[in-house]
C-alpha positions in Angstrom: 85.1 152.2 45.9 86.7 153.8 49.0 85.6 156.9 50.7 87.8 159.9 50.4 88.7 162.0 53.4 86.2 164.8 54.3 83.5 163.3 52.1 80.0 164.6 52.5 78.4 161.2 52.4 78.8 159.4 55.6 77.3 158.8 59.0 76.3 162.0 60.8 76.1 162.3 64.7 72.7 162.3 66.2 73.5 165.1 68.6 76.1 167.8 69.1 77.9 165.9 71.9 80.1 163.1 70.5 79.8 159.6 72.0 82.6 157.8 73.8 84.6 155.4 71.6 84.2 152.5 74.0 80.7 151.2 74.9 79.4 150.6 78.4 78.4 146.9 78.7 76.3 145.2 81.3 74.6 141.9 81.8 70.8 141.8 82.1 68.3 139.1 83.1 67.1 136.6 80.6 64.5 138.1 78.2 65.3 141.7 78.9 67.5 142.2 75.9 64.7 141.3 73.5 62.1 143.4 75.3 64.5 146.4 75.4 65.2 146.2 71.6 61.4 146.3 71.0 61.1 149.8 72.5 61.4 152.5 69.9 64.5 154.8 70.4 65.6 152.7 73.4 69.2 153.6 73.3 68.6 157.4 73.5 66.0 156.8 76.3 68.5 154.7 78.2 71.3 157.4 77.8 68.8 159.9 79.3 68.1 157.6 82.3 71.9 157.2 82.8 72.4 160.9 82.8 69.6 161.4 85.3 71.1 158.6 87.5 74.5 160.3 87.5 72.9 163.7 88.2 70.9 162.4 91.2 74.0 160.6 92.7 76.5 163.2 91.8 77.8 163.9 95.3 78.2 160.2 96.0 80.4 159.6 92.9 83.0 162.2 93.7 
């Protein structure tokens, strides 16, 4: 069965702001990936840290 357009059953966004379609990828040291995935809600926490990093270095990035 295929989904029809504008259906009411589907994935809903977590927040009001939409995510970018392309992900940010980075390499980490060995073992970090498994430890990171063990942290509850790690993706949202990481997004917050990235936003804070950008805010703190805002003048440098321009």
